[in-house]
Structures are given as structure tokens and as C-alpha cells.
C-alpha positions as CSV (number, residue, x, y, z in Angstrom):
1,M,9.0,-22.1,9.8
2,L,10.4,-19.7,7.3
3,Q,8.0,-19.2,4.4
4,T,10.3,-18.8,1.4
5,I,9.9,-17.6,-2.2
6,I,12.4,-18.2,-5.0
7,V,12.8,-15.6,-7.7
8,D,15.1,-16.7,-10.5
9,S,14.9,-16.6,-14.3
10,D,16.5,-20.1,-14.6
11,A,14.0,-22.9,-14.1
12,A,16.8,-25.4,-13.5
13,Y,18.3,-23.2,-10.9
14,R,15.0,-22.7,-9.2
15,S,14.7,-26.5,-9.0
16,A,18.2,-26.8,-7.6
17,L,17.5,-24.2,-4.9
18,R,14.2,-26.0,-4.0
19,R,16.1,-29.2,-3.6
20,L,18.6,-27.5,-1.2
21,L,15.7,-26.0,0.8
22,S,13.7,-29.2,0.9
23,G,16.3,-30.8,3.3
24,M,15.8,-28.0,5.8
25,P,13.0,-28.7,8.3
26,S,12.6,-25.0,9.2
27,V,11.9,-23.9,5.6
28,A,8.9,-24.1,3.4
29,V,8.9,-22.9,-0.2
30,V,5.6,-21.1,-0.8
31,G,6.2,-19.7,-4.3
32,E,8.5,-19.5,-7.3
33,Y,8.7,-16.7,-9.9
34,S,10.8,-16.1,-12.9
35,S,11.4,-12.4,-12.4
36,M,11.3,-9.6,-9.7
37,S,8.5,-8.0,-11.8
38,E,6.3,-11.0,-11.3
39,A,7.2,-11.3,-7.6
40,L,6.2,-7.6,-7.1
41,I,2.7,-8.5,-8.1
42,E,2.2,-12.0,-6.8
43,A,4.5,-12.4,-3.7
44,P,2.7,-10.1,-1.2
45,S,-0.3,-12.4,-1.0
46,R,2.0,-15.3,0.0
47,R,3.3,-13.3,3.0
48,P,6.9,-14.7,2.8
49,D,9.6,-14.5,5.5
50,V,12.4,-14.9,3.0
51,L,13.0,-14.2,-0.7
52,I,15.9,-15.8,-2.5
53,V,16.3,-13.4,-5.5
54,E,18.5,-13.6,-8.5
55,I,20.1,-10.2,-9.3
56,P,21.0,-10.0,-13.0
57,H,24.5,-8.4,-13.2
58,D,25.0,-6.1,-16.1
59,K,28.4,-4.6,-16.9
60,D,26.5,-1.5,-17.9
61,A,26.1,0.9,-14.9
62,K,22.6,1.7,-16.0
63,G,21.6,-1.9,-15.9
64,E,23.1,-2.4,-12.5
65,K,21.1,0.6,-11.2
66,E,17.9,-0.7,-12.7
67,S,18.4,-4.1,-11.0
68,A,19.1,-2.4,-7.6
69,S,16.1,-0.1,-8.1
70,T,13.7,-3.0,-8.8
71,L,15.1,-4.9,-5.7
72,E,14.5,-1.8,-3.6
73,R,10.8,-1.7,-4.7
74,L,10.5,-5.4,-3.9
75,A,12.0,-4.7,-0.4
76,K,9.5,-1.9,0.2
77,T,6.6,-4.0,-1.0
78,L,7.6,-6.8,1.4
79,P,9.1,-4.9,4.3
80,N,8.9,-7.8,6.7
81,A,10.7,-10.3,4.4
82,A,14.4,-10.9,4.4
83,I,15.9,-10.9,0.9
84,L,18.9,-13.1,0.0
85,A,20.3,-11.9,-3.3
86,T,22.2,-14.3,-5.6
87,G,24.5,-13.4,-8.4
88,P,27.8,-14.0,-10.1
89,S,31.1,-13.0,-8.7
90,V,31.1,-9.3,-8.9
91,S,32.7,-6.2,-7.4
92,A,32.2,-5.2,-3.8
93,D,30.7,-1.9,-5.0
94,F,27.9,-3.7,-6.8
95,V,27.2,-6.0,-3.8
96,I,27.0,-3.0,-1.5
97,Q,24.6,-1.4,-3.9
98,V,22.4,-4.5,-3.7
99,I,22.6,-4.5,0.1
100,R,21.6,-0.9,0.3
101,A,18.7,-1.6,-1.9
102,G,17.3,-4.0,0.8
103,A,19.1,-7.4,0.6
104,L,20.1,-9.0,3.9
105,E,22.8,-11.1,2.3
106,F,24.5,-11.6,-1.1
107,L,25.3,-15.2,-2.1
108,R,27.6,-16.0,-4.9
109,R,26.2,-18.4,-7.6
110,P,26.1,-21.3,-7.6
111,V,24.8,-21.2,-4.1
112,E,26.4,-23.7,-1.8
113,R,24.3,-25.4,0.9
114,N,26.5,-24.2,3.7
115,D,26.3,-20.6,2.6
116,L,22.5,-20.9,2.3
117,V,22.2,-22.4,5.8
118,T,24.4,-19.6,7.2
119,A,22.3,-17.0,5.5
120,L,19.0,-18.5,6.8
121,D,20.5,-18.7,10.3
122,K,21.2,-14.9,10.0
123,V,17.6,-14.4,9.0
124,V,16.4,-16.2,12.1
125,R,18.7,-14.1,14.3
126,F,17.5,-10.8,12.8
127,R,13.9,-11.8,13.1
128,Q,14.5,-12.3,16.8
129,S,16.5,-9.2,17.5
130,A,15.7,-6.6,14.8
131,A,14.5,-3.2,16.1
132,P,11.1,-2.0,15.0
133,K,11.0,-0.5,11.6
134,R,9.8,3.0,10.8
135,Q,6.0,3.0,10.5
136,V,4.7,3.2,7.0
137,G,1.9,5.5,6.1
138,R,-1.6,4.7,7.4
139,I,-4.3,3.9,4.9
140,T,-8.0,4.8,5.3
141,S,-10.5,3.6,2.7
142,V,-13.8,5.3,2.2
143,F,-16.5,2.9,0.8
144,S,-20.2,2.4,0.3
145,T,-22.1,-0.4,-1.5
146,K,-24.3,2.2,-3.2
147,G,-23.5,5.3,-5.1
148,G,-24.8,8.8,-4.0
149,L,-24.0,8.5,-0.3
150,G,-21.0,10.9,-0.4
151,V,-17.9,8.7,-0.6
152,T,-16.0,11.2,-2.7
153,T,-17.2,14.1,-0.6
154,V,-15.9,12.4,2.6
155,A,-12.7,11.2,1.0
156,T,-11.7,14.5,-0.5
157,N,-12.5,16.6,2.5
158,L,-11.0,14.2,4.9
159,A,-7.8,14.1,2.8
160,V,-7.6,17.9,2.7
161,C,-7.9,18.0,6.5
162,L,-5.3,15.4,7.0
163,S,-2.9,17.1,4.6
164,D,-2.8,20.0,7.0
165,R,-1.9,17.7,9.9
166,M,0.7,15.4,8.4
167,T,4.2,16.8,7.7
168,G,5.1,13.8,5.7
169,G,2.3,14.3,3.1
170,T,-1.2,12.9,2.5
171,L,-2.2,11.3,-0.7
172,L,-5.8,11.0,-2.0
173,M,-6.2,8.1,-4.4
174,E,-9.3,7.5,-6.6
175,M,-9.5,3.7,-7.1
176,A,-12.1,3.7,-9.9
177,T,-10.5,2.7,-13.2
178,S,-13.2,3.5,-15.6
179,G,-15.6,6.4,-16.3
180,Q,-15.2,10.0,-15.5
181,S,-13.1,11.0,-12.5
182,D,-15.2,12.6,-9.7
183,I,-12.1,13.8,-7.7
184,T,-11.0,16.0,-10.6
185,T,-14.4,17.7,-10.5
186,F,-14.5,18.1,-6.7
187,L,-11.0,19.6,-6.6
188,D,-11.0,21.4,-10.0
189,I,-7.7,19.8,-11.1
190,T,-6.6,18.4,-14.4
191,P,-4.0,15.7,-13.7
192,A,-1.6,14.5,-16.4
193,Y,-1.5,11.0,-14.9
194,S,-3.9,8.6,-13.1
195,V,-3.8,5.7,-10.7
196,L,-3.4,3.3,-13.7
197,D,0.0,4.9,-14.4
198,A,1.0,3.8,-10.9
199,F,-0.5,0.3,-10.8
200,E,0.5,-0.6,-14.4
201,N,4.2,0.4,-13.7
202,L,5.0,-1.3,-10.4
203,N,8.5,-2.1,-11.7
204,R,9.2,1.7,-12.0
205,L,7.4,2.8,-8.9
206,D,10.2,4.4,-6.9
207,E,9.9,7.8,-5.3
208,P,11.0,10.0,-8.2
209,F,8.6,8.1,-10.6
210,L,5.7,8.4,-8.1
211,R,6.3,12.1,-7.5
212,G,6.1,12.6,-11.2
213,L,2.6,11.0,-11.3
214,V,0.9,12.8,-8.4
215,T,-0.8,16.2,-8.7
216,K,-0.5,18.7,-5.9
217,H,-3.7,20.5,-4.9
218,A,-3.7,24.1,-3.7
219,S,-4.4,22.8,-0.1
220,G,-1.1,20.9,-0.1
221,L,-2.8,17.6,-0.7
222,W,-1.3,15.1,-3.2
223,V,-3.7,13.4,-5.6
224,L,-3.8,10.4,-7.8
225,A,-7.2,10.5,-9.6
226,G,-8.9,7.9,-11.6
227,P,-8.5,7.8,-15.4
228,S,-10.7,9.9,-17.6
229,G,-11.7,8.9,-21.1
230,R,-10.4,5.4,-21.0
231,G,-12.3,2.1,-21.3
232,R,-12.8,-0.2,-18.4
233,V,-9.6,-1.5,-16.9
234,Q,-9.6,-4.2,-14.3
235,L,-6.8,-4.2,-11.8
236,T,-5.8,-7.4,-10.1
237,A,-5.8,-7.9,-6.4
238,G,-2.0,-8.5,-6.6
239,Q,-1.4,-5.2,-8.4
240,V,-3.4,-3.2,-5.9
241,Q,-1.8,-4.8,-2.8
242,A,1.7,-4.5,-4.1
243,G,1.2,-0.9,-5.4
244,L,-0.4,0.3,-2.1
245,E,2.4,-1.2,0.0
246,I,5.0,0.6,-2.1
247,I,3.1,3.9,-2.2
248,R,2.4,4.0,1.5
249,S,6.1,4.0,2.2
250,H,6.3,7.5,0.7
251,F,3.4,9.3,2.6
252,D,2.2,9.7,6.1
253,Y,-1.4,9.0,5.1
254,L,-3.3,7.6,2.2
255,I,-7.1,8.1,1.7
256,L,-8.7,5.7,-0.8
257,D,-11.9,6.6,-2.6
258,L,-13.1,3.1,-3.4
259,R,-15.4,1.8,-6.1
260,H,-18.8,0.7,-5.1
261,E,-18.2,-2.8,-6.4
262,M,-16.7,-5.5,-4.1
263,D,-14.4,-6.9,-6.8
264,P,-11.0,-8.5,-5.9
265,A,-9.1,-5.2,-6.4
266,T,-11.5,-3.3,-4.0
267,L,-11.3,-6.1,-1.4
268,A,-7.5,-6.1,-1.7
269,A,-7.4,-2.4,-1.0
270,M,-9.6,-2.9,2.0
271,E,-7.3,-5.7,3.3
272,V,-4.3,-3.4,3.1
273,S,-6.1,-0.5,4.8
274,D,-5.7,0.2,8.4
275,S,-9.3,1.5,8.7
276,I,-12.4,1.4,6.5
277,L,-15.1,4.1,6.6
278,F,-18.2,2.2,5.6
279,L,-20.9,4.7,4.6
280,T,-24.6,4.1,4.8
281,G,-27.8,5.9,5.1
282,L,-30.8,5.7,7.5
283,N,-33.1,4.1,5.1
284,V,-34.1,0.5,4.4
285,A,-32.5,0.2,1.0
286,A,-29.1,1.6,2.1
287,L,-29.0,-0.6,5.2
288,R,-29.9,-3.8,3.4
289,S,-27.2,-3.1,0.9
290,A,-24.7,-2.3,3.6
291,A,-25.5,-5.4,5.6
292,A,-25.0,-7.5,2.5
293,G,-21.6,-5.7,1.9
294,L,-20.5,-6.4,5.5
295,S,-21.3,-10.1,5.0
296,V,-19.1,-10.2,1.9
297,L,-16.3,-8.6,3.8
298,K,-16.6,-11.2,6.6
299,Q,-16.6,-14.0,4.1
300,S,-13.6,-12.6,2.2
301,G,-11.5,-12.4,5.4
302,V,-11.3,-8.6,5.6
303,G,-11.2,-7.9,9.3
304,L,-14.4,-6.3,10.5
305,Q,-12.6,-4.8,13.5
306,K,-11.2,-2.1,11.2
307,V,-14.6,-1.3,9.7
308,K,-16.1,2.0,11.0
309,V,-19.8,2.6,10.1
310,V,-20.5,6.1,9.1
311,V,-24.2,7.3,8.8
312,M,-24.5,10.0,6.2
313,R,-26.9,13.0,6.2
314,E,-28.5,12.4,9.6
315,G,-31.5,14.6,10.1
316,A,-32.8,14.4,6.5
317,G,-36.1,12.7,7.4
318,E,-34.8,9.2,8.0
319,E,-36.9,6.1,7.8
320,V,-34.8,4.3,10.4
321,T,-33.5,5.1,13.9
322,L,-29.8,4.8,14.8
323,K,-30.6,1.9,17.1
324,Q,-32.4,0.0,14.3
325,A,-29.5,0.7,12.0
326,E,-27.0,-0.8,14.4
327,D,-29.2,-3.8,15.0
328,A,-29.5,-4.3,11.2
329,L,-25.8,-4.1,10.6
330,G,-24.7,-5.9,13.8
331,M,-22.2,-3.1,14.4
332,P,-22.1,0.2,16.2
333,V,-22.3,3.5,14.4
334,F,-18.8,5.1,14.5
335,W,-19.7,8.5,13.1
336,R,-22.6,10.6,11.9
337,T,-22.6,13.4,9.4
338,P,-25.3,16.1,9.3
339,S,-27.6,16.7,6.4
340,D,-26.1,19.8,4.7
341,Y,-26.9,19.1,1.1
342,L,-27.0,22.6,-0.3
343,T,-23.6,23.5,1.2
344,V,-22.0,20.4,-0.2
345,V,-23.4,20.9,-3.7
346,S,-22.3,24.5,-3.7
347,S,-18.7,23.5,-2.9
348,I,-18.7,20.8,-5.6
349,N,-20.0,23.4,-8.2
350,K,-17.1,25.6,-7.2
351,G,-14.6,22.8,-7.4
352,Q,-13.5,23.4,-3.8
353,P,-13.5,21.1,-0.7
354,V,-16.4,22.1,1.6
355,V,-13.9,22.4,4.5
356,T,-12.4,25.4,2.7
357,A,-15.3,26.7,0.7
358,S,-17.6,26.8,3.7
359,P,-15.4,26.3,6.7
360,R,-18.0,27.4,9.3
361,S,-20.7,25.1,8.0
362,K,-22.0,22.1,10.0
363,I,-20.6,19.6,7.5
364,A,-17.2,21.2,7.4
365,K,-16.9,21.2,11.2
366,N,-18.0,17.6,11.3
367,L,-15.4,16.4,8.7
368,R,-12.6,18.3,10.5
369,E,-13.6,16.5,13.7
370,L,-13.6,13.2,11.9
371,A,-10.0,13.9,10.7
372,E,-9.0,14.7,14.2
373,T,-10.5,11.4,15.5
374,L,-8.7,9.4,12.9
375,A,-5.4,11.1,13.2
376,P,-4.9,13.3,16.3
377,K,-2.5,16.1,15.4
378,S,1.1,15.2,15.8
379,G,4.2,15.5,13.8
380,S,5.3,13.0,11.3
381,G,7.1,10.0,12.7
382,A,10.8,10.3,13.3
383,A,13.2,9.6,10.5
384,A,13.8,5.9,10.1
385,E,16.9,4.5,11.8
386,P,19.2,2.5,9.5
387,S,17.9,-1.0,9.1
388,P,19.7,-3.5,11.4
389,K,20.1,-5.9,8.5
390,L,21.6,-3.2,6.3
391,A,24.0,-2.1,9.0
392,A,25.2,-5.6,9.8
393,S,25.6,-6.5,6.1
394,L,27.6,-3.4,5.3
395,L,29.8,-4.0,8.3
396,R,30.5,-7.4,7.0
397,F,31.8,-6.0,3.7
398,V,33.8,-3.3,5.4
399,W,35.6,-5.8,7.6
400,N,36.0,-8.5,5.0
401,P,35.7,-7.0,1.4
402,K,37.5,-9.9,-0.2
403,E,34.6,-12.1,0.6
404,V,32.5,-10.6,-2.2
405,Q,35.2,-10.2,-4.9
406,G,35.1,-13.8,-6.0
407,G,38.4,-14.9,-5.6
408,G,41.8,-14.6,-5.0
């Protein structure tokens, strides 16, 4: 069954497409949107196999480029979905631009049933035979249900260590959208932009725009900090999921410094993540809070198999043993960090990561080993091969260019 989404500004045309698709037993329409902008935010949660997308054709070259750019972001947000673009009779050059942006096929409007059946048949063939795509960047979230456990310390230092290991770049993102940014203090940076500039501009989030938002730290780490001096802004789960899927396509590794609240945006970030470092302490209050948090994750459908429990500040006069902690959480402890409070505070006061400010300290060595465990040192993945769907579609136009010229 092909889970299909229709994206078209014309409500009557959406209805016509839905009627065409309703007669096909292998297709189910799971969503309809009036614009690609709306689809960027809402479609990822639907997990579609196919998107039938209207591509507005503008005689102005700038308008054509913007349409293709938005389509490209949609393709990156939904890398496993096939896009069938629809539009008026236009030049082969514009159609090739649309195909290069990520469309599998271009269908001339009004779409005929036979053309649609042929295109969907092509989708099925490609799903059966397409080669694996280039892996997108991995995402590790760092989270605790209570403040003061060292989430930002772990996130910043882990990101700095990974940036030295990943040739394709590591990005540290602070997901808090209100209050003062902690990352800017820990790294002594003054960014011009924040994560809000990324998540509130999904339509523009191509690589040049994204590179203009991030700040490069002296270590080589790229940073998108939380906003400073703005009131509380609530991101939606759709914004977070779509934004992270786009951003991860431009970096080898993303480290997320998450809020301590289990709101929809935080849960969406965890769902997208490949692993979640779940921090707790060896005391009754911290463990009770952590156990409650794990219960929320389970109820929300976030896979507990990617949750890795990290015990912070072991050796600081704990009330609870490791065995008791594992029994309370119902999960094994993945990692333990030593109690090295004075060293960490000193590095924060200097505005330097502890792994560079005190590289021989116990905590610095521990965090470097954690980075090695999460991402054993190896070069960035090989450059992506041309997408099979792109190659086939371009060959079609090379061998039969009249097919897209509308006529004659």
C-alpha cells in the first residue's frame, strides 16, 4: 500500500486527484495540503511513500528557482518518499530542474489517469530496486528530567570531541527556546542567529541559508544556540521533526541539548534521534524523576531501545548504588561520569569546554571516551551516489525531450 499525500493549492484539483487515486487498491491518501510550506511541517508525521506535488510555474527565473528550492527541501525532509511533480506544459529545462530538485516524475496538468498509474508503477519499481541512499547525519540527544545534572556540559564537550572526529562537520543545537542560552556561556560565543531562525524558516532552510545561521567555534564545532532575550516561543512537533530531518542532511553528527520538559517538541526531537543520553544522578529524587520520564517516553512511543542511561557525578557521596538505580529505572546504566565539580566549574567560568581547558582531568578523559563509544573514529561517509530515481528520470528526458515540451 502506497501511503500518498496530495499537495496542491487548488481544492477542486485536490478532490479530482483524490477521486483518481480512490480507484487504485494499492494507494491510500493519508493527507492533503495546500502548499509545500504546509507539507514541510505536517507531512513527516504521516510517513508517506508518495507525494503528488503541484509545482507553481513562474515565467520569472527567480520564481522557478524558488519553487525548485522548496521542492528540494521537501525531498530532503522526506528522503524515503517519491515525489510526483505536477505542473503546466513547460520547457524541458524547467522540468529537469524539478527532477534535479528531487522529483521522480513530472506529470503535465491536468493529470490523466493512465499517466498517474504509470508514475505510481515506477514508484513501486524504484522502491523494490533502488540502491541504498547516502546515510544522513546521526543525531544524539542529551536530556534529563531535572536541571543541574550537567546536560549542557555533556552536550558541549561531546560535540567538541565529535567535531574532531567527523570530517563532514558536527553541529551542536540548543533546543531551549526561551531564557538565557547556556551554550553561549559555556563556549564564550555571541551568535547572530538562533535555533528559532532555523525552525521558523523551514521554507528557506537550504544549505546556504543554514550555513549563514550557524556559528563556528574555535574547536571547529558548528553551533546553533538557543535565543537570548526573547519571550517564550513554543515550537511544534512538526516544525522540530521537519527541521531536524533537513539539517541532519548537511552534517555528519548533530548533538541536541534538550529542554528538561517533555513537551511535544522535545518528544519529537527524541523520536528523530538515533540515540538519547538520558542523564540521572544516584539519589532518590533524581531517580524518581528519571523513572517517571522513562514512563512518559514509553507511553509516547519513543523507542526505549535508543535510550542510554548516563549516571552523572559518580563518587560524590551517593545515596543509591548502581544496582539499585538500574532496578529503579528498569534499564542498565550505559555510562558513568566521575565527580569533578571544580574542574567543570572552572572551565565554564573560562568559557571553554572542559576537554580543552583541562584535557588531562578525569572528566575530560571520560567524555572523550564517551565520544569514542558513540562514534568510533572513521572518515565521513563516501560521497552520495546519484539517486537512481534522478538518473532514470534524467535519462528519460535525454532520450525523449519532446515528452515534456507539451506539444507538437
